[in-house]
C-alpha positions as CSV (number, residue, x, y, z in Angstrom):
1,M,193.5,-125.5,-36.1
2,P,191.2,-127.2,-33.4
3,A,189.0,-130.0,-34.5
4,P,185.3,-129.0,-35.2
5,L,182.9,-129.7,-32.4
6,S,180.8,-131.9,-34.7
7,G,183.7,-134.0,-35.7
8,R,182.6,-133.6,-39.3
9,R,185.1,-133.5,-42.2
10,R,184.7,-131.6,-45.5
11,I,184.3,-133.0,-49.0
12,Y,184.6,-130.6,-51.9
13,L,183.0,-132.4,-54.8
14,M,183.6,-131.0,-58.2
15,R,182.4,-132.0,-61.7
16,H,185.1,-131.8,-64.3
17,G,185.2,-128.8,-66.6
18,S,183.5,-128.7,-70.0
19,V,184.6,-131.0,-72.8
20,T,183.6,-131.5,-76.4
21,Y,181.9,-134.9,-76.9
22,F,180.8,-134.4,-80.5
23,D,182.4,-132.8,-83.5
24,A,180.7,-130.2,-85.6
25,A,178.8,-132.8,-87.6
26,G,177.5,-134.6,-84.4
27,K,180.0,-137.5,-84.6
28,P,181.0,-138.7,-81.1
29,F,184.5,-138.6,-79.8
30,L,185.6,-141.5,-77.6
31,P,184.4,-140.2,-74.2
32,E,187.2,-141.9,-72.3
33,T,189.8,-139.7,-74.0
34,V,188.3,-136.2,-74.4
35,P,190.3,-133.4,-72.7
36,L,188.9,-130.1,-71.4
37,N,188.0,-127.6,-74.1
38,E,188.6,-123.9,-73.8
39,D,185.6,-123.3,-71.6
40,G,186.5,-126.3,-69.4
41,R,190.0,-125.0,-68.8
42,A,188.7,-121.6,-67.8
43,Q,186.1,-123.2,-65.5
44,A,188.8,-125.3,-63.7
45,A,191.0,-122.3,-63.3
46,S,188.2,-120.3,-61.9
47,A,187.3,-123.0,-59.4
48,G,190.9,-123.1,-58.3
49,R,190.9,-119.3,-57.8
50,A,187.8,-119.7,-55.6
51,F,189.6,-122.2,-53.4
52,A,192.7,-120.1,-53.3
53,T,190.8,-116.9,-52.3
54,Q,189.6,-118.8,-49.2
55,G,193.0,-120.2,-48.5
56,L,191.7,-123.7,-48.7
57,R,194.1,-126.7,-48.6
58,F,193.4,-130.3,-49.4
59,D,194.7,-133.3,-47.5
60,R,193.8,-135.5,-50.5
61,V,192.7,-135.1,-54.1
62,V,190.8,-137.9,-55.8
63,V,189.8,-138.1,-59.4
64,S,188.3,-140.9,-61.5
65,G,191.3,-141.1,-63.8
66,L,189.6,-140.0,-67.0
67,P,191.6,-137.2,-68.6
68,R,189.0,-134.6,-68.0
69,T,189.0,-135.1,-64.2
70,V,192.8,-135.3,-64.1
71,E,193.2,-132.0,-66.0
72,T,190.5,-130.3,-64.0
73,A,192.3,-131.2,-60.7
74,Q,195.7,-130.1,-62.1
75,R,194.3,-126.7,-63.1
76,V,192.7,-126.3,-59.7
77,L,195.9,-127.1,-57.9
78,A,197.9,-124.8,-60.2
79,E,195.8,-121.9,-58.9
80,T,195.9,-123.0,-55.2
81,G,199.7,-123.5,-55.5
82,Q,199.5,-126.8,-53.6
83,A,201.7,-129.7,-54.6
84,I,199.8,-132.9,-53.8
85,D,199.5,-136.2,-55.5
86,I,196.4,-136.8,-57.4
87,E,194.8,-140.2,-56.7
88,Q,193.0,-142.0,-59.5
89,W,190.1,-144.2,-58.5
90,P,188.7,-145.9,-61.6
91,E,185.5,-147.1,-59.8
92,L,184.4,-143.4,-59.8
93,V,184.3,-143.0,-63.6
94,E,181.1,-141.7,-65.1
95,I,178.1,-143.9,-65.7
96,R,178.9,-145.8,-68.9
97,G,176.8,-145.5,-72.0
98,G,176.3,-148.0,-74.7
99,R,176.6,-147.7,-78.5
100,L,174.8,-144.6,-79.7
101,S,174.3,-146.2,-83.1
102,A,172.3,-149.0,-81.6
103,I,169.6,-146.6,-80.2
104,A,166.6,-146.2,-82.3
105,D,165.6,-142.6,-83.3
106,A,162.4,-142.9,-81.3
107,D,164.3,-143.9,-78.2
108,L,167.0,-141.2,-78.3
109,H,165.4,-138.7,-76.0
110,E,164.7,-141.2,-73.3
111,A,168.2,-142.7,-73.7
112,F,169.9,-139.4,-73.3
113,T,167.8,-137.8,-70.5
114,G,166.0,-140.7,-68.7
115,A,168.8,-141.4,-66.3
116,F,168.8,-137.8,-65.1
117,D,165.0,-137.2,-64.8
118,G,163.5,-136.9,-61.3
119,L,163.7,-139.9,-58.9
120,V,165.3,-142.5,-61.2
121,A,164.6,-146.2,-60.9
122,E,167.7,-148.3,-60.4
123,H,167.0,-150.4,-63.5
124,K,167.2,-147.3,-65.8
125,R,170.1,-147.5,-68.2
126,F,172.2,-144.6,-69.4
127,L,172.4,-144.4,-73.3
128,G,171.6,-148.2,-73.4
129,G,174.7,-149.0,-71.2
130,E,175.2,-149.1,-67.5
131,S,172.3,-149.0,-65.1
132,V,171.8,-146.6,-62.2
133,A,172.1,-149.7,-59.9
134,E,175.4,-150.6,-61.4
135,L,176.7,-147.1,-60.9
136,I,175.6,-147.0,-57.3
137,D,177.2,-150.5,-56.7
138,R,180.6,-149.2,-57.5
139,V,180.4,-145.6,-56.2
140,F,179.1,-146.3,-52.7
141,P,181.8,-148.7,-51.7
142,A,184.4,-146.2,-52.9
143,L,182.8,-143.5,-50.8
144,A,182.7,-145.8,-47.8
145,R,186.4,-146.5,-48.3
146,L,187.2,-142.8,-48.3
147,R,185.2,-142.2,-45.2
148,A,186.9,-145.0,-43.4
149,D,190.2,-143.3,-43.7
150,P,190.7,-141.1,-40.6
151,A,193.8,-139.4,-42.0
152,W,192.1,-136.5,-43.8
153,D,190.1,-133.5,-42.9
154,T,189.5,-131.8,-46.2
155,V,189.4,-133.7,-49.5
156,L,188.8,-132.6,-53.1
157,L,186.9,-135.1,-55.4
158,V,186.9,-134.2,-59.1
159,L,184.4,-136.5,-60.7
160,H,181.4,-136.6,-63.1
161,G,177.8,-135.5,-63.3
162,G,176.2,-138.9,-62.8
163,V,178.7,-139.9,-60.1
164,N,178.2,-136.6,-58.3
165,R,174.4,-137.1,-58.4
166,A,174.8,-140.5,-56.7
167,I,176.9,-139.0,-53.9
168,L,174.6,-136.0,-53.4
169,S,171.5,-138.2,-53.5
170,Y,172.9,-140.3,-50.6
171,A,174.1,-137.2,-48.7
172,L,170.6,-135.6,-49.0
173,T,168.5,-138.7,-48.3
174,G,170.7,-141.2,-46.4
175,Q,169.2,-143.8,-48.7
176,R,170.0,-145.7,-51.9
177,L,168.2,-143.2,-54.1
178,F,169.2,-141.5,-57.3
179,L,167.9,-137.9,-57.8
180,G,168.6,-137.3,-61.4
181,N,167.5,-133.7,-61.5
182,L,170.4,-132.4,-59.3
183,A,172.1,-130.1,-61.8
184,Q,175.8,-130.3,-62.1
185,A,177.3,-127.6,-64.3
186,P,180.7,-128.2,-65.8
187,G,183.4,-127.2,-63.3
188,C,180.9,-126.8,-60.5
189,I,181.7,-127.2,-56.8
190,N,179.6,-128.9,-54.1
191,A,180.5,-128.8,-50.4
192,L,179.5,-131.7,-48.1
193,D,180.3,-132.3,-44.4
194,V,180.4,-135.9,-43.3
195,G,180.5,-137.3,-39.8
196,S,181.3,-140.8,-38.5
197,A,177.7,-142.1,-38.5
198,P,176.6,-143.4,-41.9
199,A,173.7,-140.9,-42.2
200,D,175.7,-137.9,-40.8
201,W,175.8,-135.7,-43.9
202,V,175.4,-131.9,-44.2
203,V,175.1,-130.5,-47.7
204,R,176.5,-126.9,-47.4
205,F,175.9,-125.9,-51.1
206,S,175.6,-127.5,-54.5
207,N,176.3,-126.6,-58.1
208,F,178.4,-123.5,-57.4
209,A,180.0,-122.7,-60.7
210,P,182.5,-119.9,-60.2
211,P,182.6,-118.4,-63.7
212,A,178.8,-117.9,-63.6
213,P,177.5,-118.7,-60.1
214,L,173.9,-117.5,-60.9
215,H,173.7,-119.7,-64.1
216,P,172.1,-116.8,-66.0
217,D,172.4,-118.3,-69.5
218,T,171.5,-121.9,-68.8
219,R,168.0,-123.4,-68.9
220,S,168.6,-126.7,-70.6
221,T,170.4,-129.7,-69.1
222,T,173.8,-131.1,-70.2
223,M,172.1,-134.2,-71.6
224,E,169.6,-132.1,-73.6
225,Q,172.5,-130.1,-75.0
226,L,174.4,-133.2,-76.0
227,L,171.3,-134.8,-77.6
228,A,170.9,-131.7,-79.8
229,Q,174.6,-132.0,-80.8
230,Y,174.3,-135.7,-81.6
231,L,171.1,-135.3,-83.6
232,K,173.1,-133.5,-86.3
233,S,174.7,-136.8,-87.2
234,R,171.4,-138.6,-87.3
235,R,169.9,-136.0,-89.6
236,S,172.8,-136.2,-92.0
237,A,173.0,-140.0,-92.1
């Protein structure tokens, strides 16, 4: 296949499929260990079929290393039929939260949703843990390292909602900004073309979720949904 005239390469950026972060009583599971749930497995397989239908092949597949990203990538590749090593880059793990029990009731809504609300200040912390600045400081060098490797044309990244927002924000603005209200549904796909110049980005599409691409049943955000689940444990305490 001849090289594109623009010289740009393609990044398919996915969010992992759905997982269960809280039990029925609202008690949190350890987020570093949760696997895909039934919906998440279906979402990952559906994304894989979307890639397979277009005959897409990946030169590299990169995940954060958390089980939910590894499993999503595995299920995508099972559908595409491509045997390729999955690279684990721990600097691309999700923005890290603090201890939920340390957050006062009055601060819960802001702690859950504040980091994903509009143009987010870098000092804003996610669930009392890592700040947006700290997230950017580890994600952007990893992105630069990927771009510096000339040996790929098409790469699949399977990452997280917060990490994806950081990447998409840079691709859209060319600046160190964090646009928190860029929705990232579980198992969604984004397509970004990137050239050799630092600001040479083209966002082809964002938040394409193959099982329900028109998002007919979703009006709340992921963090709003998680807050509602967690509040069950606060009410029963």
